[in-house]
N, C-alpha and C positions, 0 to 999 in steps of 0.2 A: 740564469735560475734553474734549477733541476727540480721538475714537478713530478718526479717518480714516486714522491711519498704521498702526494696529495690522491685522496680516494674519492671515486666517483659514486661509491655505493651509497645509495639512500639509507638513511638511518630508520629502522623499523622500531615499532612499539606496539604493546598490546592494550587491546580495549575490552573491557567486560560488557557483553552484549547481553540484555535481558529485557524482557517485555514489561513494562511498568503500568500500573493501572491509572486510569484517568482520575483527576480530583472528585471529590464528593459533588454529586449533581451533574457529573459531566458523563459522556460515554465516549469510547474510543473505537474509531472505524479504522481497522486494518484493512487495506486494499492492496491487490497485485494484479498484474496483466501477464499473459503469458503468450508467447508467439514461438511456434515450433518451426524455425527456418527463419524468421524475420526478414521478409514477410512469409507467412506460412499459417497452418491452422492455428487460430487464436482464441483465446477466452480470458474470462477476467474472474475474480473471486475476492470475497471480503467476509469480513466477521466483526460483529459490534458486540463489546462487553461494557459492562458497568464497572463502577468504582471498586468493587469486590472481586472483579475478574469474572463474573457470571455472565454467561453467553445469552444475549438478547436474541440474536439472530444471525444466520450466516446466509450466503448467496454465492450463485457462481452462473456463468453462462458462456455459451459458445457464440463467437461473432463472425465466423468464416475466415477468409484468408485476409490477413491484415499484419501490421507491424506491430512490434512491442508497444511502441508509444500510443498507437491506436487502442490497444488493449488495455493500456493503463488508463487512459481517458475514458473508456467505456466503465471501467471499475470504478473510478470517480462518481462518474455521472449516476450510475445505477446504484452505487453505494449510498449516495447522498438521497437518492429516491426512497431506497429502503429505511434508511434512518429517519427520515421524515414520515413514513408511514407508521413507524414504530414509536414516534413522538417523542424522539431523542433530541431534545431541544438545545442543548450544548455539546458539542461534539469536537474531538480532536481526531483529525484525518491523519493517520500514520502510513507512509508509503516508503519503500525502498526505491523509488524512482526519483533521482536528482532532476531528470528532464521535466517531470510532471510538475514538481515543485516550482521549478523555474517558469513554466508555462502558466501556472496559476497566478504568478506575480507579474508576468509580462506576456499577456496573451498576444500582443502584437508581433511577437516573434515566433507565433506558431505557424507550422504549415497550414495550408488551407484545409486539408482533410480534417484537422483536428479542431477548427475554430468551432463548427456547430456543437461539438460535444463539449467544448469549453464554455461556450455561451449557455448551454442547457444547465451546466454544473453552476455557471454563476447566477442563474436565475434561481435555482434550487437553494442556493446559498443564503438567500434572501428569506428564506422561510424558517430559518434557525435563529436561536437567540444568540449564541456567541459559537464562533467556529475558530479553530486553530489547525494549522498544518505542520506536520514536522516529518524530518527525516528518520528512517529506521534503518539499521542493518538487516540485510536479507536474512540473517539467522534469526532475527526477532519476528520476521514476517513469515514464517513458515507455514502456518496454517492458511493464510490467504494465498500464498504461493501454490501450495498444494491443491487448493479448489480451483484455482484458475488454470493451473496445468492439467488437472482431470477434466475440465470443461473443454479445454482445447483438443486432447487426445480423444476423448469420447464424443465430442460434438454434441454435448448436453445442451438443451435448450435453457433459458432463465430458470433457476431454481431457487427456492426460499428453503431453508433448513431451520426448523426450529429444534430438531433433534439431529444432531450432527451424524453424518454417514460414516459407516464403519472405517472408511480408508483415512479420515482425519481425526478419528476419535482420540488416538494416543497423543496427538499434537495438541488438540484443543485442551485436553485434561492438563497436560504438562506445561503449556505455554506461560501461565502465570509464575510457575517455580523453574523454569528453564533458563539456563545461563551457559555461555561459553565465551571463549576467548578469541578474539580476532586478532591477527597479526596484519599490521597496515603500515604504509609509509606516511599517511595522513589521516587526519581526523576531521571529517566532514560533518559540520553541524548546521542545521538549517531548521528554523521554526519561525512561524510568524502567524499574526492573527489575520483572518479573512473578513471578520464581522467586528 
């Protein structure tokens, strides 16, 4: 049999990527970690919005030399702490880290360095009414990414932003209306309840 006509090329398709607001009486916590070198200078960032897309608060911080997975776990842990302090009872955690979502479901598979952060996060989760975690593509998480990257580059300590810093202002204002097309060979979907 001649296999010369069989193609090994993967089929690609396009996905429309856009930020979706949470349901009424819910808040969305977009988080991201950044490591410049992996391991390297690392930071985390995040933003919380309500069902109308209004910004409740944003945050970022530098964590020193670490891996991207450590930075993602710091984003989760400190994002939950900020959400709790701002009385966000029902939250949707949105991240572009498939690894973080996997670790939230199966902490037993986590490297030892991540276990204390994941346990802190689990304790914080108990203080919320309802919590969901979901995957988003990087294009939808651009404000959190920019906050995390800036914290890593500038070595900024933990900051809380009630008014957005100029370097993210354009992204913050356009996120609820921004959409793009992503060309991919697979469509990854992961969403689950944590509470």
